[in-house]
Each structure stands twice: as structure tokens, then as C-alpha cells.
N, C-alpha and C positions, 0 to 999 in steps of 0.2 A: 706221202709218207703213210703207207697201210700198216695198222697196227691191228688186222683184223677186226673181229669183230667190238661189241661193245665191251665185253666182258674180258675178252684180249685185251684191249685197250686200260680199262680200268684197272686190271692185273696190274699189266706193265706200270702204267702212271704209279700206282702204291708202291710197287717196288723202286721206283725212282724217286717220290720220295720219301722213301726210309734211309737212301742210299743219301739222298742229296742231307737228308736230317741228319745222318751222321756223318757227314763232311762239315757239317755247321756247328755240330758238336766238339768235333774236330780244332775248329777256328776259333771257337770259343775259348775251349781248354787251353790251346796255343796262346793266346792272347790275354789269358787271365782275366776271363770273363767273370769271376767271384770277387775282386777286388773293387770292381764300378758294382756289381748287384750288390754283394750284402749289406754295405752303407749306405745305399738308400733303399733297400731291403729295412735296416733298421730305424732311417730317418722315418718312413712312411710308417712305421710300427709307432715312431714317438709319437707322431701328429696323429693318427687316428689307432689308436688302441685296438680298437672293436677287430681290426682287420687282419686276419690270420696270415700274413707275412712272413713264410719262413724265409730263415738264413742257414745257410750248407758249409759243409767242410766239405774240401775239395773231393773227399772218397765217397760221402752222401751221394754229392750233386750229381758225379759222374757215374757212381753205382746204378741211382734212379733212371738217368736218361739211358745208361746202357740196357738195361733191365727194358724199359719203356719200348725203345729200340728191336730187341729179341722179339717181345712178343710180338709190334707191329709186324716184323719180317714172317713170325712164325704164323700170322693170320694169312700171307701170300696166298695162299692154296684155296681160302675163301672167296680173296677179292678176285680170283681167276676164274670163279664159278662165278660171280655177280651178285652174290646172295645180297639181298637187302637189307639187312644189317652190318653189312661191310660197308654198304653205300652208306650207312647213315650214319656208322662208324665216323668216315671219311671227311663227313662235310664239318664236326665241329672241330676234330684236327686238324682239316684245310685251313679254315678260319685263324685257326686260333696260333697252331704252330708252325703254319707254311706264312698265309700271307701277316697276321698280326704281327708276328716274332720279324719276319722280314721286312718289315714297313717300322716297326719301332727300331730295328738296328739304322735301318738309312736314317730316318728323320731324326734320331738324336745325335746323329755323327753330323747332320744338317745343322742341326738348332746348337750344340756345343763347339761345333767348327774344330772337330778332331773326329780322326775314326774309332769308333770304339768297338770294340772286342767283336768277335761274329760279323761285323759288317761284312768285309770280303765275299763271305759266301752266304751274302743275305740276298741279293738277288735271285743267287740261284733255287736256295727256297721258298721266293714269295713269286718265283717263275711254276717250281713242282705243286706247291700248294693250290696256285689259282688252276692250271692246267688236272689237279686231281679232283678239288671241288666239280671244277666242270665238266669230269665225267663220271663222278657219283652224282650230279645232279641229272644227268642223262642228256647233256648237250654236247658232248663231246663224240655225235654219230659223223 
């Protein structure tokens, strides 16, 4: 599969990651992610009071995720140009929102012995995060 030069590949993977992340948000929202997240956030706050773990209403949670996705997709033209700052931005996003998030859903499902909200799309976000990271680091040639 030829996706053109490295900038074209990076831009394509930027978009693919954004759309995969949008699918993941739908998966989480459709399976009541906040009913799992909020009680755990409160328990962590109680155990470690200095950690600023947020608790969300559905509207605030979905609104902030949709805003972040809109920003990510709006930055795509710069990703297609392969700008250095876009590649630098992609590294922590791919690591945290892609690889870390995907692994957290999969491993927590295994550990708890049940499907956690977001686990159905977790392999896709994990894969798209890994591919974006590889491209951002310049190893996707």
C-alpha cells in the first residue's frame, strides 16, 4: 500500500487517528463510560487528594471530547505538510490517547473479567496510535 511521500502518509494517519478516536468516543458514550469512570475518579480523589482527577457530567465530557476532535481534524492541513510542530504534537497524543488509552481499556477488561466501555474500539485506537507515532517519529517510510 503506497500512501505517497512521508508527509502524505503522516497526514493520512493523522486523519485516520482522528476518525478512529471519534469512533472510540462513540463506543464509550454508547456503553456508559462515565458510570465506570466517575466512581473511580472519586475513589482516587479520596485516596490521593492532591491529584486533580476531574469528574464529568455527560455534557461536559462529550463536549470537551468533540471540541478536541474538531481541533485535531482542523489541524490536518498542517499535518499533510509534515510540519515539525505537528509531528511533535502527534507524539504525546498518539502515546496517551491512542496507545495508552487503548491498552487501558483492553487490560482493564482482562483484569476485571468483563468488557469495559470502549473496549470494542480499543484495538483500533491502539493500532492507529501506533501507526501515527511511527509516522511522527519518521519511521513510517
